[in-house]
C-alpha positions, 0 to 999 in steps of 0.5 A, spaced: 513 497 472 507 497 476 507 496 484 503 491 488 502 490 495 501 483 495 501 477 489 497 471 489 500 466 484 497 459 482 502 454 481 499 451 475 498 457 470 498 455 463 504 459 460 509 459 466 508 456 473 507 460 479 513 457 482 518 459 476 514 466 477 516 466 485 523 464 484 524 470 479 521 475 483 525 473 489 532 473 484 530 480 482 530 482 490 522 483 490 520 482 497 512 483 495 508 478 500 506 472 495 501 467 497 500 461 493 493 458 491 493 452 488 490 445 488 497 441 489 496 439 496 501 434 498 506 436 504 512 436 499 508 441 494 507 446 500 514 445 503 517 447 496 512 453 495 514 456 502 522 454 500 521 458 494 519 464 497 512 464 498 509 467 505 503 463 505 500 457 501 492 456 500 489 449 497 483 449 493 478 449 494 478 454 500 473 459 503 473 466 500 473 469 507 480 465 509 483 468 503 482 475 505 484 473 512 491 471 509 492 477 505 490 481 511 496 477 515 501 478 509 499 485 509 500 486 516 507 483 516 509 487 510 508 494 514 514 497 517 513 497 524 520 501 526 518 508 523 512 510 527 513 517 526 514 520 519 516 527 518 516 532 512 518 539 513 514 541 519 509 536 518 509 530 523 505 524 522 504 519 528 502 512 525 501 509 531 496 514 534 494 517 528 495 524 530 498 529 525 501 536 527 503 542 523 509 545 527 505 545 534 498 545 531 494 539 531 491 537 525 484 533 526 483 529 520 477 524 518 479 517 517 479 517 509 483 524 510 488 520 514 489 514 510 491 518 504 496 523 508 499 516 511 499 513 504 502 520 501 507 521 507 510 513 506 511 515 499 514 522 500 517 525 494 513 519 489 508 522 484 502 518 486 496 517 480 489 518 482 488 511 480 494 509 485 491 513 491 484 510 489 486 503 489 490 503 495 485 507 499 478 504 497 475 497 498 476 493 492 469 493 490 469 501 489 468 503 482 472 510 481 471 515 475 469 520 480 473 526 483 473 523 490 481 523 490 481 530 488 476 532 493 480 529 499 486 532 496 483 539 497 480 537 504 487 535 506 490 542 503 486 546 506 487 543 513 495 542 512 497 547 507 493 553 508 496 558 513 502 554 513 509 554 510 512 550 506 506 547 502 507 540 502 501 537 497 503 538 490 499 537 483 504 534 478 499 535 472 497 529 468 501 525 473 497 525 480 500 528 487 506 528 491 508 530 498 514 534 498 517 540 502 519 544 496 525 549 498 
């Protein structure tokens, strides 16, 4: 099953209405942020949508910039704030200050390298496909198909694994990459 950072649902979808989909998501325990995007604009409709578990409600017609801003707010709210330090073996990543250490050695990363490392360490032990990394790190207008993820993984390995033990970034053939300390 695919994982998503957020969902946008229209209440008046053709086969199953958005409120039903939302209720099913919540009944299944999903905590994914959901924005209802609909032409239904009464106060009762908005209250029903929010009470059903939506995180936000936007009425059509809308400005695209407002939609993007609301999505950014939902994603900010969904970001775990409690853990600002992530560790894997002797790798320490300070999420609030963007500082990275391997043991006592500070590792300096570009913004893309840091973004990929952050994604890997927050999903430690989970194999992430190249496509999933591309979708999470690059903008929606980025068209993949190149080896850009492989290039950045090579940069990260050179900075994080070269000269250090244990090796942390592993390739899972045919599946993607995983950050884990293998014993």
